[in-house]
C-alpha positions in Angstrom: 49.7 86.6 111.8 45.6 86.4 110.6 46.9 85.4 107.4 49.0 82.8 108.5 46.1 81.5 111.2 43.8 81.4 108.3 46.4 79.3 106.0 47.4 76.8 109.1 43.8 76.6 110.3 42.5 75.5 106.5 45.6 73.2 106.0 45.1 71.4 109.4 41.0 70.9 109.3 41.5 69.9 106.1 44.4 67.9 106.2 43.0 65.9 109.5 38.8 66.3 109.0 37.7 67.0 112.5 34.2 66.4 111.9 32.5 67.2 114.9 32.0 71.1 116.1 33.3 70.1 119.5 36.2 68.5 117.9 37.0 72.0 116.2 36.3 74.0 119.2 38.8 71.7 121.7 41.2 71.7 118.7 41.5 75.8 118.6 41.6 75.7 122.5 44.4 73.4 122.6 46.4 75.5 120.1 45.1 78.5 122.1 47.1 76.7 125.4 50.0 75.8 123.8 50.3 79.2 122.2 50.2 80.5 125.6 52.3 78.3 127.6 55.7 79.2 124.7 55.2 82.9 124.4 54.5 83.2 129.1 57.4 80.6 128.5 59.8 82.3 126.5 59.1 85.7 128.0 59.9 84.7 131.5 63.0 82.4 130.2 64.3 86.0 127.6 63.2 88.7 129.0 63.2 87.8 133.1 60.0 89.0 133.3 56.6 87.7 135.9 53.7 87.5 133.4 52.1 90.0 135.6 54.7 92.6 134.5 54.8 91.4 131.3 51.1 92.1 130.9 51.7 95.5 133.0 54.2 96.7 129.8 51.9 95.9 126.9 50.7 98.9 125.0 47.1 98.6 125.1 46.3 99.0 121.3 48.8 96.0 120.6 48.3 94.3 123.3 44.2 93.9 122.7 44.9 93.6 119.5 47.5 90.7 119.9 44.9 89.3 122.2 41.3 89.6 119.9 44.0 87.9 117.3 44.7 84.9 120.0 41.0 84.1 120.3 40.3 84.6 116.4 43.2 81.8 116.8 41.6 79.8 118.9 38.1 79.6 117.0 39.6 79.4 113.6 39.0 75.7 113.2 35.2 75.9 113.5 35.0 78.8 111.2 37.2 77.0 108.0 35.2 73.9 108.7 32.1 75.9 109.0 33.0 77.4 105.6 34.2 74.0 103.7 31.4 72.6 104.1 
């Protein structure tokens, strides 16, 4: 997940040339929101679970790792843009 996040952020930032820092943060937040909507929407649709039940059944270690990677996913456009300049 981390490798795909880095590659996708690099491609997106270089292709779209998003200059200001606020736009990079906004891009990451929108991407995170869309990712969470997709994840929770699929859980509701496929598993028939409520969001509260889904979060309660997550393994503490893998759940934490997943949500840390989602935060990294949100800030990656900013990190990549800073490293390319």
